[in-house]
N, C-alpha and C positions, 0 to 999 in steps of 0.2 A: 191405746191402753198400756202397751208395754213401755212406752216412753216414760211414764211416771215411775216405773220400776227400774229404769236403767241405772240410776244411782245406787240402788240397793244391790243390784247385780254386779256392779263394777268391782272387780278384784275378788269376788266371792264365788265359790262353787254354787250353782243354782240348778235345781232339778225341777222340771216341769212334768207333771203326771196327770193323765186324764184323757177324756174323749177328744179334747181339742188339740192334743199334741200332734197327732198325725196330720190333720189338715193344715195346721198352722206352724209346723216345724220350721220351715224356711224363715218365716217372719220372726219366730222366737230366736233362732240363731242369729239373724241379722241385727236384732236389737240387743243381744247380749254380748258376752265375752267368750273367750275360748273355753271357759269353765262352765258353759251351759250344757246340761245333760237333759235329753228328752227320753222319757220312758213311755212305752205303750201303756194302755190302761191295764194295770195289774191289780191284784188284790192289794189293798192298802198295806197290810202287814208285810207282805212280800216286798213291796217297793221300799218300805222303811228299812227292811233287813238289807236289801241291796245297797242302799245309800250308806247304811252303817258300816257294811263290809268295805266299801270303796273308801270311805273316810278313814277307817282304821288302818287300811293298807297304806295310806299316805302318812300314817303316824299321827293323825289328828284324832283326838278323842274328846267327845263332849258328853255331858250327862244327858240322860233322856229328857229331863226337864228343860233343857236348853233348846230343844227342837221346837220351832215355832212355825206353824203353817201360815201361809199368806194366801187367803182365799180371794179368788177373782170376783166373786159376786156373793150377795147375801144368800143364806140358806133358803131352800124352797118353802119351808114352813113360814118364814117371814114374808116372802113374796106372796104366798097364798093368803095370808092374814091381811096383808095390805089390799089385795084385790077384792077380798070379801068386804072389807070395810068401805071401799069405794063403791062397790055394787049395792051394799045394804044402806049406805049412807044417806 
């Protein structure tokens, strides 16, 4: 799955946040560049704050609207709706 993101990660700082970061940290680092950052599962606002501080310290500033998450999978609500439709179907 990481292979399809390799191009997006190349040359750009990339942060991985969530439950899967600890068990898959080695794989994430192997697929990325030296600019891959792995954070343990924090509260989302705290993680965003840490990323913003690190970015600002490097002199890089972006507007809040420019931050775009890249989700690994569809939301649970969509998956549940699909399962119910198959079950009821």
